[in-house]
Structures are given as C-alpha cells and as structure tokens.
PDB file with SEQRES, HELIX, SHEET and CRYST1 records, atoms N, CA, C and O in Angstrom:
SEQRES   1 A   87  MET LYS ALA THR TYR GLU ASP VAL GLU ALA THR ASN ASP          
SEQRES   2 A   87  PRO PRO GLN GLY ASP GLY GLY VAL ALA PHE ARG LEU LYS          
SEQRES   3 A   87  LEU THR MET GLU PRO GLY GLU ASP GLY LEU LYS VAL PRO          
SEQRES   4 A   87  ILE SER VAL ILE ALA ILE ARG HIS GLY SER THR LEU ALA          
SEQRES   5 A   87  ILE TYR LYS THR VAL SER ASP SER PRO GLY THR SER ALA          
SEQRES   6 A   87  SER ILE PRO SER ASP LEU VAL ASP ALA GLN SER LYS VAL          
SEQRES   7 A   87  LEU ASP ALA ALA VAL HIS THR THR PRO                          
HELIX    1 AA1 SER A   69  VAL A   83  1                                  15    
SHEET    1 AA1 4 ALA A   3  ALA A  10  0                                        
SHEET    2 AA1 4 GLY A  19  MET A  29 -1                                        
SHEET    3 AA1 4 LEU A  36  HIS A  47 -1                                        
SHEET    4 AA1 4 THR A  50  VAL A  57 -1                                        
CRYST1    1.000    1.000    1.000  90.00  90.00  90.00 P 1           1          
ATOM      1  N   MET A   1      25.047 -72.798  47.467  1.00  0.00           N  
ATOM      2  CA  MET A   1      26.185 -73.379  46.803  1.00  0.00           C  
ATOM      3  C   MET A   1      27.414 -72.852  47.207  1.00  0.00           C  
ATOM      4  O   MET A   1      27.588 -71.636  47.127  1.00  0.00           O  
ATOM      5  N   LYS A   2      28.428 -73.701  47.696  1.00  0.00           N  
ATOM      6  CA  LYS A   2      29.795 -73.163  48.138  1.00  0.00           C  
ATOM      7  C   LYS A   2      30.685 -73.031  46.829  1.00  0.00           C  
ATOM      8  O   LYS A   2      30.595 -73.742  45.829  1.00  0.00           O  
ATOM      9  N   ALA A   3      31.523 -72.025  47.029  1.00  0.00           N  
ATOM     10  CA  ALA A   3      32.541 -71.879  45.936  1.00  0.00           C  
ATOM     11  C   ALA A   3      33.792 -71.509  46.545  1.00  0.00           C  
ATOM     12  O   ALA A   3      33.816 -70.664  47.439  1.00  0.00           O  
ATOM     13  N   THR A   4      34.878 -72.102  46.110  1.00  0.00           N  
ATOM     14  CA  THR A   4      36.361 -71.682  46.573  1.00  0.00           C  
ATOM     15  C   THR A   4      37.227 -71.585  45.380  1.00  0.00           C  
ATOM     16  O   THR A   4      36.780 -71.945  44.291  1.00  0.00           O  
ATOM     17  N   TYR A   5      38.365 -71.153  45.489  1.00  0.00           N  
ATOM     18  CA  TYR A   5      39.395 -71.018  44.446  1.00  0.00           C  
ATOM     19  C   TYR A   5      40.479 -71.977  44.998  1.00  0.00           C  
ATOM     20  O   TYR A   5      40.856 -72.012  46.170  1.00  0.00           O  
ATOM     21  N   GLU A   6      40.969 -72.827  43.876  1.00  0.00           N  
ATOM     22  CA  GLU A   6      42.065 -73.674  44.142  1.00  0.00           C  
ATOM     23  C   GLU A   6      43.068 -73.654  43.000  1.00  0.00           C  
ATOM     24  O   GLU A   6      42.848 -73.035  41.959  1.00  0.00           O  
ATOM     25  N   ASP A   7      44.187 -74.356  43.231  1.00  0.00           N  
ATOM     26  CA  ASP A   7      45.270 -74.595  42.119  1.00  0.00           C  
ATOM     27  C   ASP A   7      45.659 -73.100  41.607  1.00  0.00           C  
ATOM     28  O   ASP A   7      45.752 -72.916  40.393  1.00  0.00           O  
ATOM     29  N   VAL A   8      45.850 -72.202  42.369  1.00  0.00           N  
ATOM     30  CA  VAL A   8      46.277 -70.762  41.887  1.00  0.00           C  
ATOM     31  C   VAL A   8      47.727 -71.003  41.435  1.00  0.00           C  
ATOM     32  O   VAL A   8      48.502 -71.583  42.196  1.00  0.00           O  
ATOM     33  N   GLU A   9      48.106 -70.592  40.261  1.00  0.00           N  
ATOM     34  CA  GLU A   9      49.443 -70.581  39.782  1.00  0.00           C  
ATOM     35  C   GLU A   9      49.765 -69.315  38.838  1.00  0.00           C  
ATOM     36  O   GLU A   9      49.038 -68.924  37.924  1.00  0.00           O  
ATOM     37  N   ALA A  10      50.935 -68.776  39.214  1.00  0.00           N  
ATOM     38  CA  ALA A  10      51.412 -67.700  38.499  1.00  0.00           C  
ATOM     39  C   ALA A  10      51.825 -68.115  37.134  1.00  0.00           C  
ATOM     40  O   ALA A  10      52.356 -69.203  36.910  1.00  0.00           O  
ATOM     41  N   THR A  11      51.537 -67.114  36.116  1.00  0.00           N  
ATOM     42  CA  THR A  11      52.072 -67.477  34.821  1.00  0.00           C  
ATOM     43  C   THR A  11      52.974 -66.185  34.359  1.00  0.00           C  
ATOM     44  O   THR A  11      53.157 -65.214  35.092  1.00  0.00           O  
ATOM     45  N   ASN A  12      53.469 -66.307  33.132  1.00  0.00           N  
ATOM     46  CA  ASN A  12      54.359 -65.245  32.705  1.00  0.00           C  
ATOM     47  C   ASN A  12      53.699 -63.834  32.953  1.00  0.00           C  
ATOM     48  O   ASN A  12      52.528 -63.605  32.651  1.00  0.00           O  
ATOM     49  N   ASP A  13      54.533 -62.917  33.519  1.00  0.00           N  
ATOM     50  CA  ASP A  13      53.996 -61.602  33.650  1.00  0.00           C  
ATOM     51  C   ASP A  13      53.875 -60.971  32.303  1.00  0.00           C  
ATOM     52  O   ASP A  13      54.698 -61.218  31.422  1.00  0.00           O  
ATOM     53  N   PRO A  14      52.881 -60.174  32.126  1.00  0.00           N  
ATOM     54  CA  PRO A  14      52.558 -59.545  30.764  1.00  0.00           C  
ATOM     55  C   PRO A  14      53.626 -58.611  30.426  1.00  0.00           C  
ATOM     56  O   PRO A  14      54.133 -57.926  31.313  1.00  0.00           O  
ATOM     57  N   PRO A  15      54.041 -58.523  29.106  1.00  0.00           N  
ATOM     58  CA  PRO A  15      55.174 -57.565  28.811  1.00  0.00           C  
ATOM     59  C   PRO A  15      54.598 -56.134  28.663  1.00  0.00           C  
ATOM     60  O   PRO A  15      55.419 -55.217  28.648  1.00  0.00           O  
ATOM     61  N   GLN A  16      53.229 -55.825  28.548  1.00  0.00           N  
ATOM     62  CA  GLN A  16      52.586 -54.666  28.229  1.00  0.00           C  
ATOM     63  C   GLN A  16      52.622 -53.755  29.590  1.00  0.00           C  
ATOM     64  O   GLN A  16      52.831 -54.242  30.701  1.00  0.00           O  
ATOM     65  N   GLY A  17      52.407 -52.473  29.365  1.00  0.00           N  
ATOM     66  CA  GLY A  17      52.181 -51.584  30.505  1.00  0.00           C  
ATOM     67  C   GLY A  17      53.460 -51.299  31.436  1.00  0.00           C  
ATOM     68  O   GLY A  17      54.600 -51.593  31.076  1.00  0.00           O  
ATOM     69  N   ASP A  18      53.197 -50.774  32.512  1.00  0.00           N  
ATOM     70  CA  ASP A  18      54.310 -50.331  33.464  1.00  0.00           C  
ATOM     71  C   ASP A  18      54.562 -51.452  34.560  1.00  0.00           C  
ATOM     72  O   ASP A  18      55.461 -51.339  35.393  1.00  0.00           O  
ATOM     73  N   GLY A  19      53.727 -52.514  34.503  1.00  0.00           N  
ATOM     74  CA  GLY A  19      53.938 -53.629  35.467  1.00  0.00           C  
ATOM     75  C   GLY A  19      52.638 -54.435  35.331  1.00  0.00           C  
ATOM     76  O   GLY A  19      51.584 -53.961  34.909  1.00  0.00           O  
ATOM     77  N   GLY A  20      52.823 -55.715  35.734  1.00  0.00           N  
ATOM     78  CA  GLY A  20      51.603 -56.639  35.736  1.00  0.00           C  
ATOM     79  C   GLY A  20      51.803 -57.866  36.219  1.00  0.00           C  
ATOM     80  O   GLY A  20      52.938 -58.284  36.453  1.00  0.00           O  
ATOM     81  N   VAL A  21      50.715 -58.573  36.419  1.00  0.00           N  
ATOM     82  CA  VAL A  21      50.792 -60.021  36.918  1.00  0.00           C  
ATOM     83  C   VAL A  21      49.694 -60.826  36.079  1.00  0.00           C  
ATOM     84  O   VAL A  21      48.718 -60.296  35.547  1.00  0.00           O  
ATOM     85  N   ALA A  22      49.987 -62.113  36.045  1.00  0.00           N  
ATOM     86  CA  ALA A  22      49.032 -63.083  35.356  1.00  0.00           C  
ATOM     87  C   ALA A  22      49.056 -64.201  36.166  1.00  0.00           C  
ATOM     88  O   ALA A  22      50.076 -64.499  36.788  1.00  0.00           O  
ATOM     89  N   PHE A  23      47.915 -64.933  36.232  1.00  0.00           N  
ATOM     90  CA  PHE A  23      47.780 -66.157  36.943  1.00  0.00           C  
ATOM     91  C   PHE A  23      46.539 -67.013  36.588  1.00  0.00           C  
ATOM     92  O   PHE A  23      45.567 -66.491  36.043  1.00  0.00           O  
ATOM     93  N   ARG A  24      46.575 -68.231  36.876  1.00  0.00           N  
ATOM     94  CA  ARG A  24      45.559 -69.193  36.510  1.00  0.00           C  
ATOM     95  C   ARG A  24      45.026 -69.757  37.820  1.00  0.00           C  
ATOM     96  O   ARG A  24      45.761 -69.840  38.803  1.00  0.00           O  
ATOM     97  N   LEU A  25      43.784 -70.137  37.841  1.00  0.00           N  
ATOM     98  CA  LEU A  25      43.170 -70.844  39.055  1.00  0.00           C  
ATOM     99  C   LEU A  25      41.921 -71.519  38.651  1.00  0.00           C  
ATOM    100  O   LEU A  25      41.463 -71.376  37.517  1.00  0.00           O  
ATOM    101  N   LYS A  26      41.352 -72.262  39.565  1.00  0.00           N  
ATOM    102  CA  LYS A  26      40.117 -73.080  39.437  1.00  0.00           C  
ATOM    103  C   LYS A  26      39.154 -72.603  40.464  1.00  0.00           C  
ATOM    104  O   LYS A  26      39.402 -72.532  41.667  1.00  0.00           O  
ATOM    105  N   LEU A  27      37.925 -72.251  39.833  1.00  0.00           N  
ATOM    106  CA  LEU A  27      36.760 -71.959  40.724  1.00  0.00           C  
ATOM    107  C   LEU A  27      36.114 -73.415  40.984  1.00  0.00           C  
ATOM    108  O   LEU A  27      35.809 -74.171  40.061  1.00  0.00           O  
ATOM    109  N   THR A  28      35.944 -73.718  42.352  1.00  0.00           N  
ATOM    110  CA  THR A  28      35.414 -75.013  42.605  1.00  0.00           C  
ATOM    111  C   THR A  28      34.088 -74.733  43.207  1.00  0.00           C  
ATOM    112  O   THR A  28      33.960 -73.976  44.169  1.00  0.00           O  
ATOM    113  N   MET A  29      33.025 -75.401  42.587  1.00  0.00           N  
ATOM    114  CA  MET A  29      31.672 -75.192  43.055  1.00  0.00           C  
ATOM    115  C   MET A  29      31.413 -76.444  43.860  1.00  0.00           C  
ATOM    116  O   MET A  29      31.786 -77.518  43.387  1.00  0.00           O  
ATOM    117  N   GLU A  30      30.796 -76.406  45.056  1.00  0.00           N  
ATOM    118  CA  GLU A  30      30.610 -77.554  45.946  1.00  0.00           C  
ATOM    119  C   GLU A  30      31.905 -78.340  46.111  1.00  0.00           C  
ATOM    120  O   GLU A  30      32.041 -79.449  45.593  1.00  0.00           O  
ATOM    121  N   PRO A  31      32.863 -77.749  46.847  1.00  0.00           N  
ATOM    122  CA  PRO A  31      34.171 -78.350  47.079  1.00  0.00           C  
ATOM    123  C   PRO A  31      34.036 -79.869  47.404  1.00  0.00           C  
ATOM    124  O   PRO A  31      33.101 -80.248  48.110  1.00  0.00           O  
ATOM    125  N   GLY A  32      34.916 -80.711  46.921  1.00  0.00           N  
ATOM    126  CA  GLY A  32      34.952 -82.119  47.316  1.00  0.00           C  
ATOM    127  C   GLY A  32      35.380 -82.809  45.882  1.00  0.00           C  
ATOM    128  O   GLY A  32      35.602 -82.160  44.859  1.00  0.00           O  
ATOM    129  N   GLU A  33      35.452 -84.154  45.987  1.00  0.00           N  
ATOM    130  CA  GLU A  33      35.870 -84.942  44.954  1.00  0.00           C  
ATOM    131  C   GLU A  33      35.034 -84.730  43.608  1.00  0.00           C  
ATOM    132  O   GLU A  33      35.535 -84.727  42.483  1.00  0.00           O  
ATOM    133  N   ASP A  34      33.698 -84.555  43.895  1.00  0.00           N  
ATOM    134  CA  ASP A  34      32.660 -84.453  42.764  1.00  0.00           C  
ATOM    135  C   ASP A  34      32.487 -83.046  42.380  1.00  0.00           C  
ATOM    136  O   ASP A  34      31.739 -82.820  41.428  1.00  0.00           O  
ATOM    137  N   GLY A  35      33.128 -81.959  43.039  1.00  0.00           N  
ATOM    138  CA  GLY A  35      32.866 -80.645  42.733  1.00  0.00           C  
ATOM    139  C   GLY A  35      33.170 -80.294  41.185  1.00  0.00           C  
ATOM    140  O   GLY A  35      34.016 -80.881  40.509  1.00  0.00           O  
ATOM    141  N   LEU A  36      32.404 -79.317  40.764  1.00  0.00           N  
ATOM    142  CA  LEU A  36      32.854 -78.621  39.397  1.00  0.00           C  
ATOM    143  C   LEU A  36      33.948 -77.740  39.567  1.00  0.00           C  
ATOM    144  O   LEU A  36      33.975 -76.886  40.453  1.00  0.00           O  
ATOM    145  N   LYS A  37      34.928 -77.941  38.670  1.00  0.00           N  
ATOM    146  CA  LYS A  37      36.145 -77.079  38.684  1.00  0.00           C  
ATOM    147  C   LYS A  37      36.190 -76.374  37.411  1.00  0.00           C  
ATOM    148  O   LYS A  37      36.303 -77.016  36.367  1.00  0.00           O  
ATOM    149  N   VAL A  38      36.103 -74.990  37.414  1.00  0.00           N  
ATOM    150  CA  VAL A  38      35.977 -74.251  36.271  1.00  0.00           C  
ATOM    151  C   VAL A  38      37.326 -73.470  36.091  1.00  0.00           C  
ATOM    152  O   VAL A  38      37.650 -72.708  37.001  1.00  0.00           O  
ATOM    153  N   PRO A  39      38.085 -73.588  35.068  1.00  0.00           N  
ATOM    154  CA  PRO A  39      39.412 -72.791  34.810  1.00  0.00           C  
ATOM    155  C   PRO A  39      39.135 -71.420  34.614  1.00  0.00           C  
ATOM    156  O   PRO A  39      38.204 -71.071  33.889  1.00  0.00           O  
ATOM    157  N   ILE A  40      39.939 -70.528  35.258  1.00  0.00           N  
ATOM    158  CA  ILE A  40      39.958 -69.132  35.055  1.00  0.00           C  
ATOM    159  C   ILE A  40      41.364 -68.601  34.878  1.00  0.00           C  
ATOM    160  O   ILE A  40      42.305 -69.033  35.546  1.00  0.00           O  
ATOM    161  N   SER A  41      41.492 -67.584  33.894  1.00  0.00           N  
ATOM    162  CA  SER A  41      42.688 -66.968  33.708  1.00  0.00           C  
ATOM    163  C   SER A  41      42.442 -65.397  34.027  1.00  0.00           C  
ATOM    164  O   SER A  41      41.376 -64.864  33.721  1.00  0.00           O  
ATOM    165  N   VAL A  42      43.441 -64.725  34.631  1.00  0.00           N  
ATOM    166  CA  VAL A  42      43.336 -63.339  35.034  1.00  0.00           C  
ATOM    167  C   VAL A  42      44.677 -62.662  34.689  1.00  0.00           C  
ATOM    168  O   VAL A  42      45.725 -63.268  34.911  1.00  0.00           O  
ATOM    169  N   ILE A  43      44.678 -61.586  34.223  1.00  0.00           N  
ATOM    170  CA  ILE A  43      45.879 -60.662  33.886  1.00  0.00           C  
ATOM    171  C   ILE A  43      45.461 -59.149  34.402  1.00  0.00           C  
ATOM    172  O   ILE A  43      44.402 -58.600  34.100  1.00  0.00           O  
ATOM    173  N   ALA A  44      46.432 -58.611  35.189  1.00  0.00           N  
ATOM    174  CA  ALA A  44      46.215 -57.273  35.685  1.00  0.00           C  
ATOM    175  C   ALA A  44      47.412 -56.518  35.178  1.00  0.00           C  
ATOM    176  O   ALA A  44      48.538 -56.971  35.388  1.00  0.00           O  
ATOM    177  N   ILE A  45      47.234 -55.383  34.518  1.00  0.00           N  
ATOM    178  CA  ILE A  45      48.249 -54.566  33.924  1.00  0.00           C  
ATOM    179  C   ILE A  45      48.194 -53.057  34.350  1.00  0.00           C  
ATOM    180  O   ILE A  45      47.179 -52.403  34.113  1.00  0.00           O  
ATOM    181  N   ARG A  46      49.168 -52.557  34.913  1.00  0.00           N  
ATOM    182  CA  ARG A  46      49.132 -51.101  35.287  1.00  0.00           C  
ATOM    183  C   ARG A  46      49.725 -50.238  34.084  1.00  0.00           C  
ATOM    184  O   ARG A  46      50.784 -50.445  33.492  1.00  0.00           O  
ATOM    185  N   HIS A  47      48.869 -49.299  33.879  1.00  0.00           N  
ATOM    186  CA  HIS A  47      49.400 -48.230  32.749  1.00  0.00           C  
ATOM    187  C   HIS A  47      49.239 -46.845  33.524  1.00  0.00           C  
ATOM    188  O   HIS A  47      48.144 -46.290  33.616  1.00  0.00           O  
ATOM    189  N   GLY A  48      50.444 -46.312  34.090  1.00  0.00           N  
ATOM    190  CA  GLY A  48      50.375 -45.222  34.785  1.00  0.00           C  
ATOM    191  C   GLY A  48      49.506 -45.485  36.051  1.00  0.00           C  
ATOM    192  O   GLY A  48      49.803 -46.398  36.821  1.00  0.00           O  
ATOM    193  N   SER A  49      48.407 -44.660  36.264  1.00  0.00           N  
ATOM    194  CA  SER A  49      47.604 -44.921  37.447  1.00  0.00           C  
ATOM    195  C   SER A  49      46.361 -45.608  37.077  1.00  0.00           C  
ATOM    196  O   SER A  49      45.425 -45.696  37.872  1.00  0.00           O  
ATOM    197  N   THR A  50      46.325 -46.127  35.820  1.00  0.00           N  
ATOM    198  CA  THR A  50      45.202 -46.976  35.468  1.00  0.00           C  
ATOM    199  C   THR A  50      45.433 -48.490  35.592  1.00  0.00           C  
ATOM    200  O   THR A  50      46.509 -48.998  35.273  1.00  0.00           O  
ATOM    201  N   LEU A  51      44.457 -49.153  36.035  1.00  0.00           N  
ATOM    202  CA  LEU A  51      44.647 -50.704  36.217  1.00  0.00           C  
ATOM    203  C   LEU A  51      43.795 -51.403  35.287  1.00  0.00           C  
ATOM    204  O   LEU A  51      42.590 -51.251  35.488  1.00  0.00           O  
ATOM    205  N   ALA A  52      44.148 -52.163  34.277  1.00  0.00           N  
ATOM    206  CA  ALA A  52      43.464 -52.866  33.419  1.00  0.00           C  
ATOM    207  C   ALA A  52      43.386 -54.401  33.790  1.00  0.00           C  
ATOM    208  O   ALA A  52      44.425 -55.054  33.873  1.00  0.00           O  
ATOM    209  N   ILE A  53      42.277 -54.913  33.989  1.00  0.00           N  
ATOM    210  CA  ILE A  53      42.112 -56.341  34.458  1.00  0.00           C  
ATOM    211  C   ILE A  53      41.357 -57.082  33.348  1.00  0.00           C  
ATOM    212  O   ILE A  53      40.319 -56.646  32.850  1.00  0.00           O  
ATOM    213  N   TYR A  54      41.926 -58.191  33.006  1.00  0.00           N  
ATOM    214  CA  TYR A  54      41.309 -59.010  31.927  1.00  0.00           C  
ATOM    215  C   TYR A  54      41.026 -60.447  32.659  1.00  0.00           C  
ATOM    216  O   TYR A  54      41.871 -61.013  33.352  1.00  0.00           O  
ATOM    217  N   LYS A  55      39.833 -60.905  32.426  1.00  0.00           N  
ATOM    218  CA  LYS A  55      39.504 -62.260  33.093  1.00  0.00           C  
ATOM    219  C   LYS A  55      38.761 -62.984  32.195  1.00  0.00           C  
ATOM    220  O   LYS A  55      37.865 -62.419  31.568  1.00  0.00           O  
ATOM    221  N   THR A  56      39.034 -64.336  32.015  1.00  0.00           N  
ATOM    222  CA  THR A  56      38.180 -65.236  31.186  1.00  0.00           C  
ATOM    223  C   THR A  56      37.887 -66.482  32.035  1.00  0.00           C  
ATOM    224  O   THR A  56      38.645 -66.913  32.903  1.00  0.00           O  
ATOM    225  N   VAL A  57      36.736 -66.998  31.699  1.00  0.00           N  
ATOM    226  CA  VAL A  57      36.364 -68.336  32.385  1.00  0.00           C  
ATOM    227  C   VAL A  57      36.019 -69.273  31.189  1.00  0.00           C  
ATOM    228  O   VAL A  57      35.338 -68.956  30.213  1.00  0.00           O  
ATOM    229  N   SER A  58      36.596 -70.464  31.425  1.00  0.00           N  
ATOM    230  CA  SER A  58      36.403 -71.510  30.447  1.00  0.00           C  
ATOM    231  C   SER A  58      34.988 -72.037  30.421  1.00  0.00           C  
ATOM    232  O   SER A  58      34.339 -72.126  31.463  1.00  0.00           O  
ATOM    233  N   ASP A  59      34.475 -72.406  29.183  1.00  0.00           N  
ATOM    234  CA  ASP A  59      33.123 -72.845  29.193  1.00  0.00           C  
ATOM    235  C   ASP A  59      33.060 -74.314  29.403  1.00  0.00           C  
ATOM    236  O   ASP A  59      31.984 -74.911  29.441  1.00  0.00           O  
ATOM    237  N   SER A  60      34.282 -74.931  29.546  1.00  0.00           N  
ATOM    238  CA  SER A  60      34.422 -76.421  29.644  1.00  0.00           C  
ATOM    239  C   SER A  60      35.432 -76.670  30.729  1.00  0.00           C  
ATOM    240  O   SER A  60      36.571 -76.202  30.706  1.00  0.00           O  
ATOM    241  N   PRO A  61      34.919 -77.477  31.732  1.00  0.00           N  
ATOM    242  CA  PRO A  61      35.954 -77.701  32.788  1.00  0.00           C  
ATOM    243  C   PRO A  61      37.368 -78.424  32.421  1.00  0.00           C  
ATOM    244  O   PRO A  61      38.358 -78.335  33.147  1.00  0.00           O  
ATOM    245  N   GLY A  62      37.332 -79.099  31.288  1.00  0.00           N  
ATOM    246  CA  GLY A  62      38.507 -79.709  30.821  1.00  0.00           C  
ATOM    247  C   GLY A  62      39.451 -78.863  29.975  1.00  0.00           C  
ATOM    248  O   GLY A  62      40.568 -79.272  29.657  1.00  0.00           O  
ATOM    249  N   THR A  63      38.982 -77.692  29.625  1.00  0.00           N  
ATOM    250  CA  THR A  63      39.666 -76.752  28.658  1.00  0.00           C  
ATOM    251  C   THR A  63      40.100 -75.516  29.452  1.00  0.00           C  
ATOM    252  O   THR A  63      39.326 -74.815  30.105  1.00  0.00           O  
ATOM    253  N   SER A  64      41.420 -75.320  29.328  1.00  0.00           N  
ATOM    254  CA  SER A  64      41.997 -74.075  29.980  1.00  0.00           C  
ATOM    255  C   SER A  64      41.436 -72.784  29.395  1.00  0.00           C  
ATOM    256  O   SER A  64      41.139 -72.676  28.205  1.00  0.00           O  
ATOM    257  N   ALA A  65      41.300 -71.754  30.349  1.00  0.00           N  
ATOM    258  CA  ALA A  65      40.913 -70.444  29.921  1.00  0.00           C  
ATOM    259  C   ALA A  65      41.992 -69.571  29.385  1.00  0.00           C  
ATOM    260  O   ALA A  65      43.061 -69.462  29.986  1.00  0.00           O  
ATOM    261  N   SER A  66      41.734 -68.923  28.229  1.00  0.00           N  
ATOM    262  CA  SER A  66      42.645 -68.279  27.557  1.00  0.00           C  
ATOM    263  C   SER A  66      42.339 -66.833  27.285  1.00  0.00           C  
ATOM    264  O   SER A  66      41.245 -66.679  26.743  1.00  0.00           O  
ATOM    265  N   ILE A  67      43.005 -65.754  27.513  1.00  0.00           N  
ATOM    266  CA  ILE A  67      42.745 -64.482  27.304  1.00  0.00           C  
ATOM    267  C   ILE A  67      43.424 -64.138  26.010  1.00  0.00           C  
ATOM    268  O   ILE A  67      44.649 -64.231  25.943  1.00  0.00           O  
ATOM    269  N   PRO A  68      42.688 -63.731  24.938  1.00  0.00           N  
ATOM    270  CA  PRO A  68      43.273 -63.441  23.618  1.00  0.00           C  
ATOM    271  C   PRO A  68      44.331 -62.350  23.766  1.00  0.00           C  
ATOM    272  O   PRO A  68      44.064 -61.268  24.288  1.00  0.00           O  
ATOM    273  N   SER A  69      45.547 -62.666  23.290  1.00  0.00           N  
ATOM    274  CA  SER A  69      46.693 -61.676  23.320  1.00  0.00           C  
ATOM    275  C   SER A  69      46.527 -60.551  22.502  1.00  0.00           C  
ATOM    276  O   SER A  69      46.970 -59.459  22.856  1.00  0.00           O  
ATOM    277  N   ASP A  70      45.827 -60.738  21.252  1.00  0.00           N  
ATOM    278  CA  ASP A  70      45.614 -59.612  20.478  1.00  0.00           C  
ATOM    279  C   ASP A  70      44.705 -58.621  21.166  1.00  0.00           C  
ATOM    280  O   ASP A  70      44.916 -57.432  20.928  1.00  0.00           O  
ATOM    281  N   LEU A  71      43.702 -58.952  22.004  1.00  0.00           N  
ATOM    282  CA  LEU A  71      42.847 -58.116  22.776  1.00  0.00           C  
ATOM    283  C   LEU A  71      43.653 -57.221  23.796  1.00  0.00           C  
ATOM    284  O   LEU A  71      43.456 -56.013  23.925  1.00  0.00           O  
ATOM    285  N   VAL A  72      44.516 -57.898  24.456  1.00  0.00           N  
ATOM    286  CA  VAL A  72      45.382 -57.290  25.511  1.00  0.00           C  
ATOM    287  C   VAL A  72      46.336 -56.192  24.890  1.00  0.00           C  
ATOM    288  O   VAL A  72      46.529 -55.073  25.366  1.00  0.00           O  
ATOM    289  N   ASP A  73      46.904 -56.723  23.728  1.00  0.00           N  
ATOM    290  CA  ASP A  73      47.830 -55.850  23.035  1.00  0.00           C  
ATOM    291  C   ASP A  73      47.198 -54.537  22.531  1.00  0.00           C  
ATOM    292  O   ASP A  73      47.795 -53.462  22.599  1.00  0.00           O  
ATOM    293  N   ALA A  74      46.014 -54.674  22.043  1.00  0.00           N  
ATOM    294  CA  ALA A  74      45.317 -53.579  21.466  1.00  0.00           C  
ATOM    295  C   ALA A  74      44.919 -52.482  22.450  1.00  0.00           C  
ATOM    296  O   ALA A  74      45.114 -51.276  22.299  1.00  0.00           O  
ATOM    297  N   GLN A  75      44.263 -53.159  23.599  1.00  0.00           N  
ATOM    298  CA  GLN A  75      43.833 -52.312  24.740  1.00  0.00           C  
ATOM    299  C   GLN A  75      45.084 -51.590  25.315  1.00  0.00           C  
ATOM    300  O   GLN A  75      45.030 -50.390  25.585  1.00  0.00           O  
ATOM    301  N   SER A  76      46.208 -52.326  25.499  1.00  0.00           N  
ATOM    302  CA  SER A  76      47.347 -51.794  26.010  1.00  0.00           C  
ATOM    303  C   SER A  76      47.912 -50.581  25.360  1.00  0.00           C  
ATOM    304  O   SER A  76      48.361 -49.603  25.957  1.00  0.00           O  
ATOM    305  N   LYS A  77      47.836 -50.765  23.956  1.00  0.00           N  
ATOM    306  CA  LYS A  77      48.351 -49.564  23.097  1.00  0.00           C  
ATOM    307  C   LYS A  77      47.487 -48.299  23.384  1.00  0.00           C  
ATOM    308  O   LYS A  77      48.009 -47.195  23.537  1.00  0.00           O  
ATOM    309  N   VAL A  78      46.188 -48.502  23.448  1.00  0.00           N  
ATOM    310  CA  VAL A  78      45.342 -47.313  23.688  1.00  0.00           C  
ATOM    311  C   VAL A  78      45.606 -46.740  25.123  1.00  0.00           C  
ATOM    312  O   VAL A  78      45.733 -45.527  25.293  1.00  0.00           O  
ATOM    313  N   LEU A  79      45.680 -47.585  26.085  1.00  0.00           N  
ATOM    314  CA  LEU A  79      46.055 -47.109  27.366  1.00  0.00           C  
ATOM    315  C   LEU A  79      47.333 -46.471  27.511  1.00  0.00           C  
ATOM    316  O   LEU A  79      47.401 -45.423  28.155  1.00  0.00           O  
ATOM    317  N   ASP A  80      48.471 -47.038  26.928  1.00  0.00           N  
ATOM    318  CA  ASP A  80      49.789 -46.418  26.904  1.00  0.00           C  
ATOM    319  C   ASP A  80      49.752 -45.123  26.241  1.00  0.00           C  
ATOM    320  O   ASP A  80      50.397 -44.176  26.693  1.00  0.00           O  
ATOM    321  N   ALA A  81      49.020 -45.025  25.175  1.00  0.00           N  
ATOM    322  CA  ALA A  81      48.854 -43.726  24.426  1.00  0.00           C  
ATOM    323  C   ALA A  81      48.345 -42.661  25.273  1.00  0.00           C  
ATOM    324  O   ALA A  81      48.893 -41.559  25.266  1.00  0.00           O  
ATOM    325  N   ALA A  82      47.203 -42.944  26.099  1.00  0.00           N  
ATOM    326  CA  ALA A  82      46.603 -42.096  26.835  1.00  0.00           C  
ATOM    327  C   ALA A  82      47.353 -41.656  28.111  1.00  0.00           C  
ATOM    328  O   ALA A  82      47.156 -40.546  28.606  1.00  0.00           O  
ATOM    329  N   VAL A  83      48.169 -42.502  28.602  1.00  0.00           N  
ATOM    330  CA  VAL A  83      48.987 -42.236  29.719  1.00  0.00           C  
ATOM    331  C   VAL A  83      50.224 -41.455  29.384  1.00  0.00           C  
ATOM    332  O   VAL A  83      50.633 -40.606  30.176  1.00  0.00           O  
ATOM    333  N   HIS A  84      50.831 -41.693  28.268  1.00  0.00           N  
ATOM    334  CA  HIS A  84      52.039 -41.058  27.888  1.00  0.00           C  
ATOM    335  C   HIS A  84      51.826 -39.875  27.057  1.00  0.00           C  
ATOM    336  O   HIS A  84      52.832 -39.370  26.557  1.00  0.00           O  
ATOM    337  N   THR A  85      50.625 -39.322  26.812  1.00  0.00           N  
ATOM    338  CA  THR A  85      50.342 -38.028  26.135  1.00  0.00           C  
ATOM    339  C   THR A  85      50.352 -36.875  26.994  1.00  0.00           C  
ATOM    340  O   THR A  85      49.729 -36.925  28.054  1.00  0.00           O  
ATOM    341  N   THR A  86      50.967 -35.870  26.672  1.00  0.00           N  
ATOM    342  CA  THR A  86      51.163 -34.595  27.594  1.00  0.00           C  
ATOM    343  C   THR A  86      50.103 -33.766  26.888  1.00  0.00           C  
ATOM    344  O   THR A  86      50.043 -33.671  25.662  1.00  0.00           O  
ATOM    345  N   PRO A  87      49.200 -33.119  27.807  1.00  0.00           N  
ATOM    346  CA  PRO A  87      48.190 -32.186  27.292  1.00  0.00           C  
ATOM    347  C   PRO A  87      48.736 -30.878  26.861  1.00  0.00           C  
ATOM    348  O   PRO A  87      47.984 -30.014  26.411  1.00  0.00           O  
TER     349      PRO A  87                                                      
END                                                                             
C-alpha cells in the first residue's frame, strides 16, 4: 500500500513554550481519485531544549483531526516549570 502526504497547511503557531509550529495535512493511502485521505494535525513546541510533539489522526476521513488544547496547556505548564526551575 502506498502512502503520501497532501494538503499540508500551516495553522496558528501555539502560544505555549519558547517557540512552536502547528500544521494540518492529509495522509493519502493508495494515491489517486479513490484513495483514502485521513486528516492529521501536528503541533511541535520547544520548551528550552525539550521538544514536545502532539499528533492526532481523525478516525473519520470527513472529520478534521483536533488536538485537545487543555492537554497541550497542561503538558506545557509541566515542561515550562521543569525548564525554568533552577536547581
């Protein structure tokens, strides 16, 4: 089975961390008109020298993939606290 990525588009950069990127794309299985296109969302956030990557895949080709913002916020608070704590 062949797989390619299509329709890559940047979304709003995440406000958490020291820098980050976010984007959406579609994983296409068996490329072509009748290929299955699965929506994927990805967020990468840098906290000091730590890189946190969040990825979700939609379970339905017609529904966009969404990463829960409360999950990203909670994990970012923990990582920020670890990065900015002096021993």
